[in-house]
N, C-alpha and C positions, 0 to 999 in steps of 0.2 A: 863651813867656816867662811867661805867667800861671801855667803849671804849675810853673815853677821858683820863682816867688815864693810860690806856695802851699806848696811843699816847704820853702822857707826859713822860712816862718811856722810850719809844723808842727814843724820841727826846733828852732826857737828855743823854742817852747812846751815841747817835750820836755826840752830842755837845762835850762831853768829848773826844771822839776819834778825832774829827775834830780839836778842839782847842788844844788838847794835841799835835797832829801832827804839827800844826802851831807853837806852842811854841818851839818844838824841831827842826823844820827844816826851819822855815821862817827867812830870813835875817833881814827883817824889818816888824815885826808883825803889828805895827800900820798902816803902809802904806798898807799892805795887807788887813786888815779888814776895812780900811777906803776907799777902792776902791768903786766907785759908784755902781757897780753891784755885789759886794761881797755878800750881804745879799740874793740876788736871786739865784746866781749860787753856793754859798757854800752849800745850802740846797738841791740842785738837786740830789747829790749822795744819800741822804737819801731816796728820792723817788725811785731811781733805786734799792737800797738795799732792800727796803720794797717790791718792785715788785718781786725781786728774792726770798725773803723769803716766800712770799705768794704763789708763783708758786711752790717752792720746798716743803714747809711744811704746807702751808695753815694758817700760823700764824707768828707772830713776837715775840721777847722775852717778851715784855710787855703783848701782847695778850695771849701768852702761859701761863704765870704766873697767869693771871686772867681768864683763861678758855674760851678764845674766839678764834673761827676759822672763816675763810672766805672761803666760797665754791661757786662754780658756781651754776646756777639754777638746774643743773642735780645732784648736790651733790658732785661733785669731786673737787679736788684742781683746782685753776684757771690756765688756760693755760698761757703761757708766755705773749702773746699778751694781754689777758684780764687783767693780773696782772699789766702790764705796763700802760694800759689805765686807770685802777683804780687808780694807784699811781699818774698819771698825773692829774686826776680829783681831787683827794684829795689835791694835791699840789696847784692847781689853785682855785678850788671851795671851798675846805675845809679850807685851811690856807692862801689863798691869797698871794701865793709866799713868805710867811713869811715877808711881808711888814706890818709894824705896823697898819696903818689905814685899809688896805685891810684885814688883819687878823681879826680885830674886825668886819668889815662888813660881811665878809664871815662866820666867826664863828656865828654871829647873824642869818644869813640866814640859816646856817646848823642846828642850834638849832631849829629855827622855823620849818624848813622842817621836821626834825626828830620828833618833838612833834606832828606835823600835820599828818605825814605819817608813823611814826614808823620805818623808814629806812633812812639812809643817802642818799643824792642825788646821789653820785657816785655809790652806790650799787643799787639804784633804776634804774638808767640808764642802768646798765648791768644786772639787775635782779640777782645780787649776793645774796647769803644767808649768813647772819652773825649769827653764832651759839654761843650763850652765855650760857654756862652751869654754869659759875661762878667758882671761885677759891675754891680749897680745903683749909682747915685751914692751912696746911703746906705751900701751895703756897701763900696764903695771907700773912703769916708771912714773907716768903722769899721776896715777892714783897715789903713789907713795909721796911724791913731791907736793901734790895738792893737799893731801891729808896733813903732812907736816906743816905746810904753810898755814892751813886753817887752824891747826892746833896752836901755832904761835900767835896768830891773830886772836884766837879765843882767849888765850892766857894773858896776853899783854894789852889787848884793846877792850876786853870784856871783864875777865876775872879780876885783873889788877885794879881797874877803876872802881869796881864794885867793892873790892876789899878796902880801898881807901875811903869810900863812903861809909862802910861799916865801922872802920876805925874812927872816923870823925864822929859818927853817931853814937858810938859806944867807947869812949876813950878809956874807960876802966875795964873793958872786956864785955863780951856779950853775955847778958843774963843767962844763967844756966851753967856757968863754969868755963866758958871759952875765954882764954886769956887774950889780952890785947896783943896786936902785932908790935914787935919791937924793931 
C-alpha cells in the first residue's frame, strides 16, 4: 500500500508540472490534450524521469518520503539500463499506458500478482529488491501535507482553469452528453 501511495504522490507531482507547463506554454490547450495519443505519450516522460531517479538515488520523491528504495539483486542502485527497463515495465504492465480500461486491468493483475508473490511483476522479472523501511513520523507528516497541498494546487490551478476553457469552448455542453457547468 505504501508503494501505491508513493506512486500517487509522484504521479500528482508530475501532473502538476506537465499541465502547469501546458497551461503556460500551449497555444491551444484543449486541442493539445484532445490529441488521440496525448494520454499515452504525455506520461512517457514520467517513466523516463522515474528511471533516472531510481538510477541516481534508488528512490523517487514519494518513495523517499515513505521510506522506500529500489535496489538491484546485488543490493546496489539500479543501473541505467535496468532502471529504464523497470520504468517501461511499470508503464506497460503496471499502469497500462495510463489508458483508463487498461489501467484497471493492469492494476488488477498487479494487485493479484503482488498478493500472490509478494513482489510487483516488474521487480520479479528483474529480481529487483524493494526495501520498505517505512516513513519516520516527520516524513509521514511531510508526505500528507505535501500530498494535500499538491492536490489543492492540481484542483485549483490545473483542473479549474481547464474546466473553464472547456466551458468556454462548449457552452452548450460537451458533445456526447456531458452537460455544461452551471
